[in-house]
C-alpha positions as CSV (number, residue, x, y, z in Angstrom):
1,X,-36.6,-67.1,21.6
2,X,-37.9,-65.9,24.9
3,X,-35.8,-63.6,27.0
4,X,-33.7,-66.0,29.3
5,X,-33.8,-64.8,33.5
6,X,-29.6,-64.5,33.9
7,X,-27.6,-62.9,36.3
8,X,-25.3,-59.3,35.5
9,X,-22.2,-60.7,37.1
10,X,-19.7,-60.2,34.4
11,X,-16.8,-63.4,33.7
12,X,-14.2,-62.6,31.9
13,X,-12.9,-65.7,30.0
14,X,-9.7,-65.5,27.9
15,X,-9.3,-68.0,25.0
16,X,-5.8,-68.1,25.0
17,X,-2.7,-70.9,23.2
18,X,0.6,-69.5,22.0
19,X,0.1,-71.7,19.1
20,X,-2.0,-70.8,15.8
21,X,-4.3,-72.6,13.9
22,X,-5.6,-74.4,17.3
23,X,-9.4,-73.2,17.1
24,X,-8.9,-70.0,19.1
25,X,-11.0,-67.6,17.3
26,X,-13.3,-70.2,15.6
27,X,-14.0,-71.4,19.5
28,X,-14.1,-67.7,20.7
29,X,-16.7,-66.8,18.1
30,X,-19.1,-70.2,18.6
31,X,-18.9,-70.0,22.3
32,X,-20.0,-66.4,22.3
33,X,-23.0,-67.1,19.7
34,X,-23.9,-70.4,22.3
35,X,-24.3,-68.5,24.8
36,X,-26.1,-65.7,23.3
37,X,-28.5,-68.3,21.9
38,X,-29.1,-69.1,24.9
39,X,-30.0,-65.6,26.7
40,X,-26.6,-64.4,28.3
41,X,-25.2,-60.9,27.0
42,X,-22.3,-61.4,25.8
43,X,-19.1,-59.2,24.2
44,X,-16.1,-60.4,22.9
45,X,-12.7,-58.6,22.9
46,X,-10.5,-59.0,19.9
47,X,-6.8,-59.1,21.1
48,X,-5.1,-60.4,17.6
49,X,-3.8,-57.9,15.1
50,X,-4.9,-60.4,12.5
51,X,-8.7,-59.2,13.7
52,X,-10.0,-62.6,12.5
53,X,-13.0,-62.6,15.0
54,X,-13.9,-59.1,14.0
55,X,-14.2,-60.2,10.2
56,X,-15.8,-63.6,11.5
57,X,-18.8,-61.4,12.7
58,X,-18.7,-59.1,9.3
59,X,-17.0,-56.2,11.1
60,X,-15.0,-55.0,7.9
61,X,-11.5,-52.5,8.3
62,X,-13.5,-49.6,7.2
63,X,-15.8,-50.4,10.2
64,X,-13.5,-50.4,12.7
65,X,-13.2,-46.5,13.5
66,X,-12.1,-47.0,17.0
67,X,-10.5,-50.5,18.3
68,X,-9.3,-52.5,21.1
69,X,-6.4,-51.0,20.5
70,X,-8.1,-47.3,21.3
71,X,-9.7,-49.0,24.4
72,X,-6.3,-50.2,25.6
73,X,-4.1,-47.3,24.8
74,X,-6.1,-44.0,23.9
75,X,-8.3,-44.3,27.0
76,X,-11.4,-44.5,24.4
77,X,-15.1,-45.2,25.8
78,X,-16.1,-48.5,25.5
79,X,-19.7,-47.5,24.6
80,X,-17.6,-46.2,21.5
81,X,-15.7,-48.8,20.8
82,X,-18.4,-52.1,21.1
83,X,-20.1,-52.8,18.1
84,X,-23.3,-54.5,18.5
85,X,-23.6,-58.1,16.3
86,X,-26.8,-59.5,17.4
87,X,-29.5,-57.3,18.8
88,X,-29.4,-57.3,22.4
89,X,-27.1,-60.3,22.8
90,X,-23.9,-60.0,21.0
91,X,-21.3,-57.3,20.9
92,X,-17.2,-57.0,19.8
93,X,-14.6,-55.1,20.5
94,X,-13.0,-55.1,17.3
95,X,-9.1,-55.2,16.5
96,X,-6.8,-53.5,13.7
97,X,-3.5,-54.1,13.0
98,X,-2.1,-50.9,15.3
99,X,-2.4,-53.9,17.9
100,X,1.0,-55.1,16.5
101,X,3.2,-52.2,17.9
102,X,1.8,-52.6,21.5
103,X,4.5,-54.3,23.1
104,X,6.9,-51.5,22.0
105,X,4.9,-49.0,23.0
106,X,4.2,-49.9,26.5
107,X,7.9,-51.3,27.3
108,X,7.9,-47.9,29.8
109,X,4.4,-47.7,30.9
110,X,4.7,-49.3,34.8
111,X,1.2,-50.6,33.9
112,X,1.4,-52.4,30.8
113,X,0.0,-55.4,31.9
114,X,-3.3,-54.0,33.7
115,X,-4.4,-51.9,30.6
116,X,-7.2,-54.2,29.5
117,X,-8.3,-55.1,33.2
118,X,-8.6,-51.2,34.0
119,X,-10.3,-50.7,30.7
120,X,-12.9,-53.9,31.5
121,X,-13.7,-52.3,35.2
122,X,-14.9,-48.8,33.7
123,X,-18.4,-48.1,35.2
124,X,-19.4,-47.6,31.2
125,X,-18.9,-51.6,30.9
126,X,-21.6,-51.9,33.3
127,X,-24.3,-50.2,31.8
128,X,-23.8,-52.8,29.0
129,X,-24.8,-55.5,31.7
130,X,-22.5,-58.5,30.1
131,X,-22.8,-61.8,31.8
132,X,-19.9,-62.9,29.6
133,X,-16.9,-61.2,28.0
134,X,-14.8,-63.4,26.2
135,X,-11.0,-62.5,24.9
136,X,-9.5,-63.6,21.6
137,X,-6.2,-63.8,22.1
138,X,-3.0,-63.6,20.1
139,X,-1.2,-66.9,18.9
140,X,1.6,-65.7,21.1
141,X,2.8,-65.0,24.5
142,X,3.2,-61.6,24.3
143,X,2.0,-58.4,26.1
144,X,-1.4,-58.7,24.9
145,X,-1.9,-61.9,26.4
146,X,-0.8,-61.4,29.6
147,X,-3.1,-58.3,29.4
148,X,-6.0,-60.9,29.0
149,X,-4.6,-63.3,31.8
150,X,-4.6,-59.9,34.0
151,X,-8.1,-59.2,33.3
152,X,-9.6,-62.4,32.8
153,X,-11.6,-64.5,35.8
154,X,-10.2,-68.2,34.2
155,X,-8.0,-69.1,30.6
156,X,-10.1,-71.3,28.4
157,X,-7.4,-73.3,26.2
158,X,-8.2,-74.6,22.9
159,X,-6.2,-77.9,21.8
160,X,-6.2,-78.9,18.6
161,X,-6.1,-82.9,18.8
162,X,-2.7,-83.6,16.9
163,X,0.7,-85.3,18.0
164,X,2.7,-83.0,20.5
165,X,-0.3,-80.8,21.6
166,X,0.1,-81.2,25.3
167,X,3.7,-80.5,25.0
168,X,2.7,-77.1,23.7
169,X,1.2,-76.3,26.6
170,X,3.9,-76.1,28.8
171,X,4.7,-72.7,28.3
172,X,1.2,-71.2,28.8
173,X,1.2,-73.2,32.2
174,X,4.2,-71.4,32.9
175,X,3.1,-67.7,31.9
176,X,-0.4,-68.5,33.6
177,X,1.5,-69.6,36.9
178,X,3.4,-65.9,36.7
179,X,0.5,-63.8,36.0
180,X,-1.2,-65.6,39.4
181,X,2.1,-64.6,41.2
182,X,2.1,-61.2,40.3
183,X,-0.5,-60.1,38.9
184,X,-4.0,-62.0,39.5
185,X,-3.8,-64.7,42.6
186,X,-7.5,-65.7,41.4
187,X,-6.9,-66.6,37.5
188,X,-7.6,-70.2,37.2
189,X,-8.3,-72.5,34.2
190,X,-11.7,-72.7,32.9
191,X,-10.7,-76.3,31.0
192,X,-9.3,-77.6,27.8
193,X,-11.3,-77.7,25.1
194,X,-10.1,-80.3,22.3
195,X,-10.4,-79.4,19.1
196,X,-10.1,-80.2,15.6
197,X,-11.1,-84.2,16.2
198,X,-11.7,-87.0,14.3
199,X,-13.2,-90.0,15.3
200,X,-12.2,-91.4,12.7
201,X,-8.4,-90.5,13.5
202,X,-6.7,-93.1,16.1
203,X,-4.2,-90.3,16.6
204,X,-7.3,-87.9,18.0
205,X,-8.5,-90.8,20.3
206,X,-5.1,-91.0,21.1
207,X,-4.6,-87.6,22.0
208,X,-7.6,-86.9,23.7
209,X,-7.3,-90.2,26.3
210,X,-3.5,-88.6,26.7
211,X,-5.3,-85.3,27.5
212,X,-7.3,-86.9,29.9
213,X,-5.0,-88.9,31.9
214,X,-2.7,-85.8,32.3
215,X,-5.3,-83.3,33.0
216,X,-8.2,-85.0,34.3
217,X,-11.1,-82.8,34.6
218,X,-9.7,-79.8,33.2
219,X,-10.5,-81.4,29.8
220,X,-14.1,-80.6,28.7
221,X,-16.5,-83.3,28.6
222,X,-17.5,-82.7,24.9
223,X,-14.8,-82.5,21.7
224,X,-15.0,-80.3,18.9
225,X,-15.3,-82.3,15.8
226,X,-13.0,-81.8,12.4
227,X,-16.3,-80.2,10.6
228,X,-16.3,-78.5,7.3
229,X,-19.2,-76.2,8.4
230,X,-16.6,-74.7,11.0
231,X,-14.3,-73.5,8.4
232,X,-17.1,-72.3,6.1
233,X,-18.9,-69.6,8.3
234,X,-16.5,-67.0,9.0
235,X,-16.5,-66.6,5.1
236,X,-20.4,-65.7,5.5
237,X,-19.7,-63.8,8.6
238,X,-21.6,-66.0,10.6
239,X,-21.0,-68.2,13.7
240,X,-21.4,-71.8,12.6
241,X,-24.7,-71.9,14.9
242,X,-26.4,-69.6,12.3
243,X,-24.6,-71.0,9.4
244,X,-25.7,-74.4,9.8
245,X,-27.7,-74.4,12.8
246,X,-27.6,-78.8,12.6
247,X,-24.1,-79.2,12.1
248,X,-22.1,-81.5,14.7
249,X,-20.2,-78.2,14.8
250,X,-22.6,-76.4,16.1
251,X,-24.3,-79.0,18.4
252,X,-20.8,-79.3,20.0
253,X,-20.3,-75.3,20.6
254,X,-24.1,-75.3,22.3
255,X,-22.9,-78.1,24.4
256,X,-19.9,-76.1,25.8
257,X,-22.3,-73.0,26.1
258,X,-24.6,-75.1,28.3
259,X,-21.6,-76.3,30.3
260,X,-20.4,-72.7,30.6
261,X,-23.3,-71.1,31.5
262,X,-24.1,-73.7,34.3
263,X,-20.7,-73.0,35.5
264,X,-22.0,-69.4,36.1
265,X,-25.1,-70.6,37.9
266,X,-27.6,-69.0,34.6
267,X,-30.5,-70.0,35.4
268,X,-32.6,-70.9,32.0
269,X,-36.7,-70.9,32.3
270,X,-36.6,-72.8,29.4
271,X,-34.3,-75.8,28.7
272,X,-35.4,-76.6,25.8
273,X,-33.9,-73.1,24.3
274,X,-30.7,-74.7,24.0
275,X,-30.8,-77.8,22.0
């Protein structure tokens, strides 16, 4: 694949939903892989104490000498924390269980909501030349998620195509509005991504209809199908684009990557690279 001519203005996206099991980490990994495939330089910041994004990209526990905890609380250099996953294209700042104590440790820190923003604006970050930084948030609206929203340009919301899906968005939207009012007035919603979508299931069709009627253009035009390859890929420490490049899941995340890249104004020399 030839190198692409792309800008070097980093866009930071927080991938967030306080509900677990909605495809948040899956979307983070595979969107990052899709963007890397079309020539972007991408980093993932794993902010989930479970560290699933790190494991899903092959960073085992013994390899996480420094983590997002050290980036946030110990002022570790990004040059030491970020690990290269795909040569010249994809990096990750891994997570460990140390993040679980973050809320308690920072309760008296006046800048507790700004730590990630400050960390991602260090001069050392510019040396990587990232086009995108994707933040994989924990499945809760805790201080880590607030840090991600304060640091981000926009929030991408995975939404499982199931009953009561939209009702679960209300608290997330309230948190987002509060962050806008108090810490990050430019924060916006990048989009709502319907995940685990089953075309054979009338419920999925109804949830999509309700979401588009309620949220309009905030809902991405493509959906992520319920696909066994998406579930299998992490056990092989691969994105679905590597594990099964022709699967429906891989094609869906490629389409999402093209949408995100186009919004950033990234110009591809060869449109055929991103199928």
